[in-house]
N, C-alpha and C positions, 0 to 999 in steps of 0.2 A: 083332342086331353087325346095324351099312352096311357091306355093302365098298367101298372107293373104290382098287379094283384099276384103277375103269376110267380113276380122278381125270386129268387131266389134270396134271405135276409142278408144287408150287412153287417161286420161283427170288428167293432173300430179294431187296432192292431195298436192301440197305445198299450202299455201297461196299466192295470185295475188298479185301485188304488191309490195313485200318484194322479195320473193325467185328466181320470176322474174317479165317481165314487166309486166304489165294486162293493161284490156284491158276497158277499162268503154264504160259506153252516158254519157253524162251530160247536163240536159236543163233543160230550162227555158220559166213555166206554165206562159201566156200569155191572157189577156180576150178580144184581140181582142179591147180592149178601153184605152191602155196605161197604165194597172195594168197589174204589176207582186206579182208571188203566192214566197214567201218565206217562210224558217219554222223553225223553233229553235230548232237547234242541241237536242235532251234529255240527259241522260245520259245513253242511250243503243247505242247510235252513238260510231260506230269505234274509233273516234277522234275527234279536234278540238266540242268537244262537247261547248252547252249553246253559241257558234254564228247562224248565220245570215246561209243559203243555201236555195238553189235551191231546186233542184233535179238531182240525178247520182246513176250509178247501172250497175252491171260489166255483158258485153256479156257475157253472155253461149255461150259456147261451139255448134256450129255453128251455131248459133242466129244471124240473119242481124240487122244490128245496128237499124234499126228507127220501126220492135220487139221487143228489148231492151230497149225503151226508150217507147212505146204504157205497154208493159207489167210494165216499172219502176213510168211510169204514174199514172198505177189501182193500184198496189203495196203498192206506197206512200199515196198518193191521192186519191184514189177512183175514179177518175174520167177519161172519155174516152179522149184521144190524136185524136183532131178535123182535124188538119195538125201540120204538124212538118216540118223545116224549116233544114236543115244543114246550120250549120252557120259556123264556123270551127274546127278546132283539136289542141288538146295539146299535147304537158308535163306536165306533172303534180308531180313533187319531192321536197320534203319536209321531214324531218327527226320530228317525234314524238318522240322529252325521246332518246331513244336508237336504234332507229327503223325507216331506212330510207327507202321509198315510191317512187315509179314509175309508172307510169301512161298514157294511155295517154289513151287519151279524146274529144273521136269525141262527137261535141256542135252543138246543134238543141235550135231553140225556138218554144215549144210546142202552142200553141190553145188550149183551156180549153174552157170549159163553166159553169162557177162561183158554181151555182148551185147544181152542182155534188159531189165539194169537201166536204169530211171526212177528217179527221184525222184518213188515218187508217195504224200506227204503230204507237203509245204510246207512246211503248216503247223506240227508238230513237226519235221519234219528239215532241219535246216539248211546239207550236203554231204553228198553221200557219196562217201567216196575206197578206191579197193585200199590194202591195203599187205603189207609182204613183212617176212619174216622177219627184226628188228633197227628198223624203220623208224614202226610200232606209238608213235603218240604216247601223254603221261606223262600228261593229262586224259582221265580212261573216266571212265565209270561205278562210283560204286564196287560193285559187283558183276559186272567185267567179267573181271577177273585172275584172280580162278578159273576163268573158265569158260574165257579163252585157254589157261591149263594144262591143262585137260582135252579139248582139241585139239588141243596141241600135234600128236600123233600122229598128226593126220590132214592134216595139213600140210605131214611132211616136214621140221620145222622141227627146228630140234638137239636146242636144251632147253626149258621150263617155264619163262615167267616171270618165277618168281619161286622 
């Protein structure tokens, strides 16, 4: 018998979420004063362009959920995650054109300092805007309404959106 315990892990090169179930971490950044940061998905976004979204990223092999969120907050918004609270887990299944996707999304509310926010991925993000309760636009990424409902208790908002 051959001992493979020291072999490096094999990482599948097929696209996550399409060839097999992908794992992502989704998050809503907030300022601790009732505002959430949303971005308009730009032309370089994978899908669902020209709708408002919060933030998310694929979990890297061997990465902790919290590390994924911290990395993505920095990559997308140039900010440091000051506080993370896991708010749920969701199955995100969609069809875009003829492509079916399936992601398991571990979801977080993330406190950030608004003064740190920058447009860090201009090819994927068209606009960054802070919204208060009642100001969130209607044109949202399909997975965002449920996530906003889960973070509502952390924002001081009066009720869930749906």
